[in-house]
N, C-alpha and C positions, 0 to 999 in steps of 0.2 A: 488758564497757566499767561498766556499774555494780555488776555484783551486788557485783565487790571493793570497790569502793570505802565501797559500802552496807556489806559486814560489815566492814568496816577502822573505821567508828564504832560498831558493836557491835551493828550492830541481827542477828538473828536472820532469814536469807531464806535462800528454796531457788530456783535456778537452774533454768528449763524450756527445754528446747529440743529439736527435733525429729531436728537434726544431729548423729550423733556426731562428729567431728570439731570439732566447736564445742564442745560437752560437753569434748571430750577435752581442747582448748586453756586450757579454762576450768579443768578441773583441775588442770595443772599449774600455771597462773600462781597459784590459789589455794595449792595444795602450798607453791611458793615461796614465797609473801608470810606462808606459817604460819595461815592461816586456815582453820577447818572449814566449807562449805559443803557442804549437800545440792545436787547435780546428779542431775535427773531427766530421761532422754531419752523425750519426751511428743509426740504431735499435740494443743496445745491444743484442737485440738476436741472430742476424747473422752477429756481429762483427767478424771482419777475418784478423787482422795485424800480418804486420809481425814480431813485438817488442814483448818482454815477457818483465813484470813488478815485481820488487820487491815487490808492494804493490798494490793492486787494492781496491777502498771502493764503494759502492754508496750510498749516501746518503740521509738524509731528506727523509727518508719510500718512496726510489722513487718504491722500488718493490710492493708497492700496486697496483702501476700501468700495474703488471702483470695478468691480471687477470686470467687464466688458469695455470693449474699445468704444462702442456707442455712447457708455456713459461717460466716459472722460471726455470725447466729443461734445456733450451737450455740454458738461462744465465748463469747457474753454471756451463754449457760445455763452454760456451764462455769464463768465466773467469778461468775455470781451463786448457783452452789454451795457455791463455794470461799470466798464472803466471811461473815467474820462478823457480825453485826447491828451496823450503823452502819459496816462499813467501806467504805474508797474502792477507786474505780477508777480507773487514769489511765493514759489514753494519748495518744499522737498520730499524726498522719497528714499529709500535705500538703493542700493548698488548693486545689482544682482551680483550674488559671488555662488556662480557652478558649483562650486566643491561644498556650500553652507548646504545648499540647497536638496545634494545627492545626501550627504553624508548626514544633515539634519530629523530624518527622517528613523535614522535607526536608534535614537535613543535619545531620551528627555536631558537640556540641556540648561542649565543655569543663566538667566538672560540679565537677571538685574536684582539687589538685593541692598535695601536699605532700614532705617530705624525710621518710624513716624516721626512726629511729636509729642505722640504721651506714651513713648519708648518701646513702640512693639515692634517687633521684628518681622519683614517682610522679604519674602523667597520669592522671585515670581522664575518659573519655570515653563521651557515650551519643548513640544515635541513638533517636526516641520511636518508638515503632510503636502505632496504635490500632486496635481491633478493632469497631468501631461493634453488631455484632450482641450478642457477649459482653462486651463493654466492657475487654475487658484492655488492658494499661494500667490496672488498676484504680482509680479516683476514686472517694472517697465528696464527694458535692457538699454543704454546709451542712446546711440545711434536709432532702434524704436523712438523713443522719450524724444530724440531732438528733431526727427521727423515727423510724428503725429504735432507739434508745436507750430512749425511750419507749414504742413499742410492745415493747419486749421489758424493759420493768418499772423501768428505771433512770431515776433523776433525776437532769438535770442542774443539779450546785453552783455549777460555773464553766466558760467555756470560754474561753478565750484564745487570741492568736493569735500568741502569742513564748513562749518561755522563761523573757522576762522578766516576764511576767505580763500581757502590755502586751493592752489590749481587740481582743478582735475585729472586723473589718470589712474592708470592701470589698479593701484593699491587703495583708491579710493570707496571708499565704506557706504559715503552719501554721493546726491547729486544734487545739487542746489541750485535753481535756477530765478535769472532776474530777466525778465520778458515784458516787451511792449506789445503792442499789437502793429500790424504793418499799418502804414497811411497808405491809405487809395485818394490817389488822385483822379 
């Protein structure tokens, strides 16, 4: 959803995904659009490329798939190893809502509805389940995530509560971070 539009704007971009079927679809769409994009099948916890990048982003709440702190820290290390000096790291995730976590397990809720290009109606519903011991339905609480970034050598340049650069506050549904690696002298 982002790689192709960014490439269309003339930027050199590499797409990384763990899922072969997602990469296959991306390659087809890139080919149909006449775009040459490098797509790599890899686990971002262990990614090791020879290139360094000006900008790395992990979009669409994808860090919520990292269920253990050690996995999150591995990803932060991979990002640091692949950023050029002065490079930026951007990612977004949900801002946990305790009431939603508690109430979410009680009933199925509609989270999205849309019509596909070919006219099919799609309704997405979910039932929330939270495991206290493992914290699965992984949420990152704001101060926790700020600390994790700092402990792992990142400086938070900006933290927003939405994609329109809204200030992060108690009512923010999102946490959007723009970070840089701390300089080592």
